[in-house]
N, C-alpha and C positions, 0 to 999 in steps of 0.2 A: 465543391469536393466531388471527385469522381465517384460515381455510385459503386464502383467495383473495389474501392479501397476498404480493406477490412481490418487493417492494423497499422499503427504508427507508434514508434517509441523513439523519442528524442532524448539524447544524453549528451554530456559535454564532449564526448569523443566521436559523436556522429549520430545519424538517424537511420532507423530501419523502417522501411515501408513495404507493406504486402498488399497485393491486389488479387481479386478473384478468390474462389474457393472451390477445390475439386472434391473435398470431403470434409465432414465435420464430426467432432467427437464431443459427447457429453460425459463420457467415462475417461478420465485422465489417465488411468492405468493402461487402458487399451491404446490410447494415443502414444504413451511412452513405449509400449511394446512394439507398436508399428514403426516408430522412429528408430528404435534400437535395432530392429531386424532389417532395416533398410527398405521396408515396403513403402514408406513415405519419405520425402526428402526434407521436409521442414514442417514446423508447427508454430502457430501463433495464437495468442488469445489470453484467456483469464481462468484462473483457478478460484473456486469459492473459499470462503473462510472455513466452512464445515466440509471436510473431505467427503462426507456422505452425500452432499448436494451435487447437482450437475455442474460440470465445467462448461466452458464455451471456448472450444479449441477448433481452429480451422487449418486445413492444409492449403496454403496459398498457391495460386497458379504461378505467381511471380513474387519474388522477394528481393528488394533492392537495398543496398547499403551505401550511404554517403558519408563523407568525412566531416560534415558540418551539422551542428544541432539546429533545431528550428529557432527562429528569432521571434516572429509574430509581432503583435502590437497590442496596446491596451484595449480593454473591452469597451464597447459602447454601452451607454446607460440603458438599463432595463428596469422593469418593475416586477416584484414578486407579489403574487396575490394568493389568498387562501393558504397562508403559512400555517403549518402544523408542526409542533414540536413533539418528537417521539423518543422518550416520554417528555412530559413537561419538566420544568426546572426542579420543582419540589420532589418529584418522583426520582429524578436522577440523583439528587442529593441524598435521598433516603437509601437508594441502592448503594451508593458509596459508603454510607454509614454501616449498612448491613455487611458489606464486604470487609470493612475494617474489623467488625466483630468476628467474622469468620477467620480472618488472619490472626487476630489476637487469641483465638481459641486453638490455633495450630492447624486448622483444616486446610488453610491456604498460606502460601508465602507471598503471592502476588496474583492479582487478577486485573485484567484490562476491561473497563466498562466504557461503553460507547453510547452515544445518542444520535438521533437523526433529525434532520429538518427536511420537510417536504413542502413543495410549493409549485405554483404554475407561473410561467413567465408571460408578461403581457405581449411580448414579441417573440416569435420563434427564434432560436439561436442556431446558426449553422455550426455543425460539429467541427468543421475545419477551422473556422474563425475562433471558436472556443478553444480548440487545441493550441492555436497560436497565442491566445491571451494567457493560457496557462503557462506556456513556455516563456513568454515575455515577463511573467511575474516572478521569476526566480533566476538567480545568478548563473545557475548551471544549465538553464534552459531545458530542464527535465520536464517531460510531459508525455502522456500516452493517450491513445484512442484505440478502442477495441469494439468491433462489431459483434454484438452478442447474439445475432440471429443465426444460430447454428442449425435450427430446424423450424418447422412450422409451429412448434410449441412455444416459441419465444414470446415472452410477455411484451406486448406493445408499449407498456409503460416503462420498460427497461431495454431499449433497443441498443443504446450506446453506453459504453463505460469510458469515462475520461478522467484524467487527473494529472497531478504534478507531484508525484511521490518523490521525496528526497532519499528514501531508504532503499538501498540495494540489497535485495535478498541474496542474490548471487550473480556473478558474472564468470563464465567459463570460457577460456581460450586455451585450446590444446589440453594440457594436463593441469594448467593453473586455474585455481578457483579463488575468487575474491568475494568476501561478504563485507557489508558495512552496516551493522545493526545500529538503530537509533532507539534509545530509551532514556527517559529523563528529559524533561522539557520545561521551558519557561518562556512566557510571552516577552516579546521585544517591546521597546519603547521608542517613540520619536525623539525623546530627549537623549542625546548621546551619552551623558553621564549616567543617567538612570539605566539606559540600555546596557552600557558596559558593566555596571554594577550587577544587573540581573544575570548576565552571562557568567561573571565570576562567582556569584552566589550559587548558581547551578553547578558549576564545576566543583565547588567546595561542599555541596549538599550531601550529607550522609544518606539521606532518604533516596535521592535520585541516583547516587552511585550504587546503592543496593539494588534498586530497580534495574539499572543497567547491567549489573553483574549477572542477574538471572538470565538475561538474553545471551550474553557472551558465553556463559557456561553451557547453555543449551547448544549453541552452535559449535563450540569446541568439542563437546561430547558426541555430537552427531557426525562431525567431519573427521575426527581423529582416527576412527577405524578405516576410513577410506583414503587417508593421505599418508604418503611416505615422508612428507614434511608439512608442518603446520606452525605458522607464526601468529601468535595472539599477543598484542601489546598488553603490558601490565596496567596501563592507565588509559582511560578514555580521553578523546579529544573534544574540544568545544567547537561546534559548527553551527551555522545559522542559515535560516531561510529568511524571506522577507518579513515573516510574522513571528518566528519562533527561534529560540536557542535550543540546541539539542546536545546531548552527550552521544558520541559516536565512536566506534572502535573498528578500524580497518583490519580485517582478518584475511590472511593469505595462506593458501595451501597448495601442495602439489599432489594430485591424485595418483594412486597406484594403478588404477584400472582405466585404460584409455577408452573403454566402451561405455562408461557412464556418461549420460547426456545431461545437459543443463536442465531438461525437464525432469529427469530422474532426481536430480538434486533439489529442485523446487518442491517436488512431492515429498521428499524426505524432510526438508527444513520447515515447510509451511504447514500451519501457522506457528510462528515463533512466540516466545513469551513477551515480545514487544507488543503483540496485538492480542494475545490470549492470556497467558499467566503461567504460574508455577505452583504446584505440579500441573502439568499440562492437562491431564484428564480431569482433575478436580476443578481446574479453572474453566475448562470448556463446559463442564456440567453446570457450574454456577452461572455462566453466561447464558446457556441454553434455557435455563428455567426462569431467568429474570429479564432477558432482553428480547426484543423482536428479532426475527431472523435477519442476519447481516447480509445474506446473499454474497456478492462479490467483494464487499467491503472487508478489508483486513485479510484478503486472500493474496493472490499474486497475479501480476500481468507480465507477459514477456514472450520470448521466442526461442526456438532451438532449431539449428540447422542440421544438415545431413551428417556433419562430422561431430555433432553433439555440442558444438559451441553455442553460446547464447547468453541472454541476460534476462533476469526476472526481478521485478520490483515489487515491494510490498504495497498492496493496494490501499494506500492512505491518501489524504488530501484529494479525494475522488468524489465522483458523482455518477449517477445513472440518469440518462436522458431518454425521454420517450420517443416513440416513432414520429409523433407529430412535432417534436422538437420544442415542446413547451413545458412538459412536466419534469421536475427535477427532484431527485432524492439524494441527499448528501449526508455523510456521517463524520463524526470525529470522536475520538476516545482518549483515555488516559489510564496510565498504570496506577493501580491502587496497591499500596503497601502499608505496613504498620506506620501510623502517624499521619496518613493522608487525611486532609480536611475536605469535607463535602463541598463547601463553597469554592475553595481553591481549585478543586477538580472540575467543577462546572465551568469556572472561568477559563481553565485551560482548554476545554473543548470549544468554547466560544472563540478563543484565539486561533485555534486550528481551523475552524470553519471559515475563517476569513480568506484563506487561500482561494477556495472555490467561489465564494460570494463575490470577491473582487474580480475574478476572471469572468463572472457572469454579469458584472456591472449592477449588482443588486445589493440592497440592505434588507435585513430581516430583523 
């Protein structure tokens, strides 16, 4: 991989690649102001889950768009050593049970709880090859790579952010804005009949439809004041990745203000209830007092150009890779609502972790 490549986003409609960096921002609001004023021509990078944390945004020296997604190839086998679960399985189940208690008391409607897996690779992994393996592993060839080294304060244990998120936070072209929220999930099966039944059960699930509705309502409420037209389907669609079935809703709007950039919209919409919860402030407080800091997990990755167009993905199915290309930190989460069962929620996170583990060629 060229050492100057700082950002890649592969999507079904094409790939964006950025090289070099003339300036960096850890304050996303300042970056948005610089972009809107025309002082900078483009921005790429990552937003954290907690808006109070530092972003990793770079002004690229060059940014190139191609009409084809990445294809890549399957990962080579590797070995994970020193595996640490953060938290362990019992603690995660206990957190889910406590969250259900809070929901039943009326303090929350939904909260997303996540857990992490941390380990060292026996062989260093090249970020570009890992990016290709992530793209290879899903039908849309969606994958991203972000250089997190905005300044000399960058943690060497988190130099690169990579992933294969299926969830579009937003895509902006001209005045059109498109979102595709995911919420409500079920693991897939290698047995076609079992797999089909799992998808149909998810589509019919009252619990999962309720969880999904919180996210759709949040996006509708946030976008409606900004749009002169907004189309939100009444029913979610059933979509799949290699490992999971998901409920998804394609939302389309026409913005009233042409000066709004895709970065502005990303800062407005992220984090959504798909990765945080409802009510937002109460869910974020619950998460902050019970989970380890998420960093960039469940934030957003993407780009915005000089005209304000761009695309941002929710940072899920992702990992942080160290400067020595051996240390990995990866996360997975699930939405907790009334009726959630601790073991089922633990199993869901395990299924979601499979995307990253397969791309790395490891088992944990």
